[in-house]
N, C-alpha and C positions, 0 to 999 in steps of 0.2 A: 454380510461380511463381518468377521470378528476383528476388531482393531484394539491394540493396547497403546495408550498414550502415556508416556512417562514425563511427568512434570505437570502440575496443576496450577501453574501461574497463569498470567494473562494469555500467553500464547497457547499453552496446552488447553486452557479452558475454552478459548475461542474455537480451536480445532475440534474439540470434543462436542461443542454445541453444533457446529456445522455437520459433523458426521453422524451424531446421534439423531439430528433432525432429518437425516436421509435414511432413517430406519436401519442403521448399522448397529451391531452389537459392540458397544464401546466400554472399555474398562480403563479408568484413569488411575495412575500410580504416582504417589508422592510421599516423601518422608515427613511432610508436614500434614498431620491429621486434620488440622483446621481447613486447609485448602482442599483436601479430599472431601471433607464434609460439605464444604460450600458447593463443590461440583455435583455431588450426589443429591443435594437438596434442591438445586436449581435446574439440573439437567437430567435427562433420562439415560443415566450412565451408572455403571457399577464402580465402586472405589476400593482401592487397597492402599493402606498406609504402610510404607516401608521403603527401603532403598531399591530403586529400580534395577540396579545392576546385580542384585542378589538373585541367584537362581530360584531359591524357594519363594521369594516374593513374586517373581514372574510366573512361577508355577501356579501360585494362588490366583494370579490375575488371568489364568487361562491360556498361558503361552503355548501349551501343547496343541491346541487347535486354532491358534490365532493365525491370521493370514497376513497381518501387517503390524509393525511396531514403529511408533514415532517417538524418538528420544529427544525431548525438548526441555530437559532440566537446565538449571543454570550452570552446570558443570560439564565442560567438554569431555573430561575424562570419564565421568559417569555415562554420558551419552555414547561414547565409543565402546566402553566395556559392555553396556547394555546391548548394543547391536551385536557385539561379539558373542555374548552369552545366548542371545536370541537365535543366532545362526548356528553355533556349535552345539548347544545343548538341546534346543527346541526345534531347530530347522525351520524357523519362520522365513517365509519366502521374500517378503518385502520389508526393507529396513531403511529408515530415514533418520538422520541425525542432524541436530543443530550444533554447529561448531563455530566458535568465535576466534580462537587463537590462529593467527596468521601462520605460525610455524606448522601447526597440524594441517592447515589448508594447503600450504605449499607442498608438504610431503604427500598428502592424499591425492592431490591433482597431478602429481608427477608419477613416475614409474616406481618410486620407492615403495609405495604401498600397492600391492595388488589385491584384488578382491578376495583372494583366498586368505590373505593375512589380515586385512581389515575389511570385513564384509559389510560395507555400507553402500546401499544402492544409490541413495541421493543424499548429498551433503548440502545443507542450507547454511549459508554464511550471512548472519544478520547484518554484518558490516558491509558486505558486498551488496546486499539488497538495499541498504540505506544509501550507499554511494550511488547506486543506480537511480533511486528515488530523488536524491539531491540533484543529479544531473537532469532529471526530468523537470524538476522545479526551475532550474536555470534555463531550460529550453523554452519555457513559457513564463517569463518574468512578470507578466501582468496577472498571473493566476496564483491563487493560494493553494491549489491542489491540482494535480494532474495524474492521469493514468491512461494507458493505452489499451485498446481492445481490437478485436477482429484483425489480428496480425498487423497492428499499428495503423490501420486505415481509419479507425474511429478513436476519438479522444474524449475523455471526461475531464472537463476543466472547471475549477472552482473560481468564481468571479465575485469580488466584493462590489456592491452597488454604491457608488459615490454620488455626491450632489451634482456632478457634471455629467452623469450618465444620461444619454439622450432618450433612453426608453423608460425612465422613471415614471411611475403612475400610468403606464400603458398596459392595458389588458393583454395577456399573452396571446389571445386569439388574433389581436390586431398585429402583433409581431409577425405571425404567420402570413397574414395578408400583405403586410408592408414588404416583407423580405421572402417572397414566395420561392425563390431559387436557393435560399440559404439552407444548407443541410445542417441544421442545429435545432435542438430541443431542450428547453429548460425542464429538467426532471426533478429537481429538489431545491427547496428554499429553506434556509435557516433564518428565522426571525425571532428576536428576543430570546434566543437560546433554544428555540424549538425547531426541529427539522420536520418538514412535511413535503408531500408531493403536491404540487400546485394544480389547480384546475384551469381550464382555458379562460375563465372570467377573472382569475386572480391577477393582481398587479404587482409589480416590483417596487419596493420603497427604498429610500436611502437607508443604508445600514444593513440591508439584507445581504446574505451570502448565498449565492445561487450556484447550483451544479448544472452545467450545460453539456450535453452530448453534442459533438459536432464532427463532421468529416475532417480528416487531416488537412485537406486542401483549403478548408473554409475557416481555419483557426484565426488567421489574421483579420479576416472580415468580421468574424464573430466578436473578437475582442474590440474592434473598432466600433461596432454597433453598440457595445456595452460601455463605450467611453474609455477604453483602455488603449494606450499607445504602445506599440511594439517597437522596442529599440534594440539595436545590436549590443551584445555584451562584449565590450572591449577590455574592461578593467574589472577584476573580481578580487575581493579580499576574503580569505578564509581564516576563521578563528578556530584553531584546533588542527593539529598536525598528526593525529593518530592514524589508524588504518583507514578510516572513512575519509578524512581530509587528504591523506596521501593519494588514495584512489581517485578522488575528485580532481586533484591537481594534475595527476598523471594523465587523466582523460582530457582535461583542458589543454594540456601540452600537446597531446596527440592529434588534436583537431587541425584540420586544414587551415581554417581561419585562426590566426594567432590571437590568443586571449592573454592579456598581461595579468598575471596572477601573483598576488603576494599572500604569504601565509604567516600567521602569528601563532606561536606555540610556547606555552609557559614552561614546559619541562625541557631542560637543555638537552638531555640525551635523545628525546624524541625529535626535537628540533634538528639536531645534528643528523639523525638518521634520515629525516625528510630531505634535508639539504643535499645529502649524498645521493639520494634516489632521484631527485628532480634536477632537470637541466636548466630550464628557463625561469622557474618560479623562485622568487626572492623569499627566503625564510627568515623571519625575525623572531628572536628568542625573547619572550616577555609576556606580560599579562594583557589579554585581549580587552580588558576593561580599562586599561591605561589610555587616557585621552591623547597623550603625547605620542604613544606608540601607534595608535590608530591614525593619527595625523601623519606620522612617518610612513605608514603603509598607504597613504593617499586615500583615506576613506572618503574625503570630501569630493574627490574626482571619480570614485568608483561607481560602476554601473550597478553592482550588486555586492552584498556581503552575506556570507553564510557562516553561522556560528554552530559548529558541530563538535563541541567538546563532549565529555561524558557527564557534564553537570548541567541540568536543565536551567537552573537559575542563572548560571554564568552565561549560557546561551541567550536567555531572554534579555538580561541586562546589557550584554554586548550589542544586541540588536537595537535596543532602545538608544544606547549611546551613539551607535553608527547612524541611526536615523536623525538624531539631534545634530550630528555633524554634517548632514546633507546627503547621506547615501539614500538614493530613491527606492531601493528594493532590498529588503532584509529577510533572511530565512533562518529559522531556529530549529534545532533538533530537540524534540520534546518527548521524553519517555513517559512522563506522568500525564495521562489524558485529562485529569482534573484541572490542569493548568491551561488547557486549550482555550477556555472562555476568556482568558486574559489577553489572548493574542490581539484581538481587535482594539481594546482600550489602550494597549501599549503601542499600537501602531506597527505591529509586526505583520509583514505582508503574507508570509507563508510559513508553514511548519512541516516537519517530517516526524511521523510516529513510527519508530522502529518495530514496535509490536505489530502494528497493522501491516507493515510491509512484509514482515516475516510470516505472519499468518497467511496472507495472500499468496506468498511464494510457495509455502508448503502445500496449500490447497491446489495450486496450479500443478505441482509436481505429482501429487498423488492421484489426481483425477485424469482420466483418459477417456475420450469418447464424447458423450453428449454434452456434459458440462465442461466448457473450455476454460473458464476463468471465473474467479470470485474476488471481488474487491470490497474490503470493509471500509466504511465511511465513519469518521468521527470515532467516538468511543463505542463501536459496535452498534451505532444507532440505526444504520441502514447498510444495505449491500447492493452491489451491482453484480448481477449474474449474467454471464454470457453462455449461451447454450444452443445446441443444434436441435431443431424441431423434429420430433419423431412422427411417424405416420399415425401412431396411436395416441398422440397428444390431443387433448380436448381443443387446442387452439388451431390445429392443422386444418387448413381449408377455410378458415374463417377470416373475415375482414377485421381489421384492428378495432373498428367501432363496435363490432359484435362480441368482442372478447370481454368477459366479465372479470376484469382485473379488480383486486381490492382497492379501497380508497387510497392506500399508501403506496401504490405501485404505478409506474409509468414506463412504457417502452421507449427506449432512447434511440436505438439504431437497428436497422435490419440489413442483413447481407444476403443477397441472392446471387449465387455464383461469385463473380469477381466484383460485383457492384454493391457498394455500401450506400444506403439511402435513409433519408428521414422518413419514419413511418407516418403515413396519413391515415385518416379514418377509412379510406377506400382500399388501402394496401391489404392484399390477401396474403396471409402467412401460410406457406406451403411446407411440405415435408422436405427436409434438407436445408431449409433456411437457417441462418444463424441470427439470433436476436439477443439484444442486450437490454436488460430490464432493471430499473432502479426500484428498490422496494424497502420500506421501513422494516426494521427487525421483526416486528410483530406479524407482518404480512408475508414473511419469507416462506413458511410452510404452505400457505395457500398458493403462492406464485409457483413454487416447485411442483405442486399438485397440478396446476394448470398446464405447466410446461411438461409435466410428466417426465422429469429428468431422470434418466437411467444412468446411474453412476457405474462406469466401468473402470476398475482400477488396473494399474499396470500389473 
């Protein structure tokens, strides 16, 4: 399949890496020649330097025989015009655009824009995806990362190993013996900045950050085994009242169980807009780094604080201050992946990376069929691939213990019909089963070959 990706930033680069690795013919377009050169030097893709919305640039990129175009530049207007040109001039069948402006999103999701007037098949809203990710983090306040798989029946949760963790220094094989009915598997461990897939003889040490696959119904027990207490969220403080903060607050208001929410927003106009849109949330106009304002918001009594402004450093400092004032759980929105290693030393419990959530969302929308979901971990260090097993796959009919997965890959969960289970060595993988596999970035091609994933696009 021939795919054109417009925008060679982090989002465009990651999507190009995924699709080119699946043997698609990928061309990446960007007005920044350096970004295009980086993509062509590191990936098996072609590159065109120029404005993505220009017909002659798209023509040089091969738009006349392209089957899909993904407009993921930093400009909403460029992305929309690119899709329009792709449709009107070149007749490209599948068009995906990343849009940030709430005004555009409101119009496109209403009857104001019909497909004939704005031919975009899938609209990806980074702010909507980030808001969903933020709510997922709040749903598991003891975890630093969360993602759902297998229609929500399986969860990947990130757990920080503390000194009071009951299973510290215990080999993973013993965990399986001790908790034989627990549907949970440790698939990844980050230690001293290095992420790896553990073996059964490996132990967990204080300071490790581990990724655990578990059944939805076993999340509370899993967290308890790892020394985490699950408490109800009754009071939440949000720093940042933009589109993300507003969406999170509206969702919290809509929940059956009432959550007392207070919001701090520095920009008066944005604060007034949020106050008008929200019914029960108290909106305070001021600086989220102001200790007196945080005290007025009741940060010392809050169950969680989420800093979701558009400035990484503000988010990190607001979390540090909230933690020092007694807030037990803080979440920061972080755009720059190089800042992630600072999370643990600063005591920040969880973070949200908008780029990772956007990439995962785009990949979910463009894939149909065997590959059901892809989730990027860290700074593209690892991936979780959820896929249906084909009859022609090398792993079909084999027991898990007989599958020759690379060293950096582990199977997390298996779904057989309506049953989601922890894979054992004796579990036989059959055609039609759905499996979720954690794998380091270097091992992704080999895992895809083993799974023989057949990518069927819409």
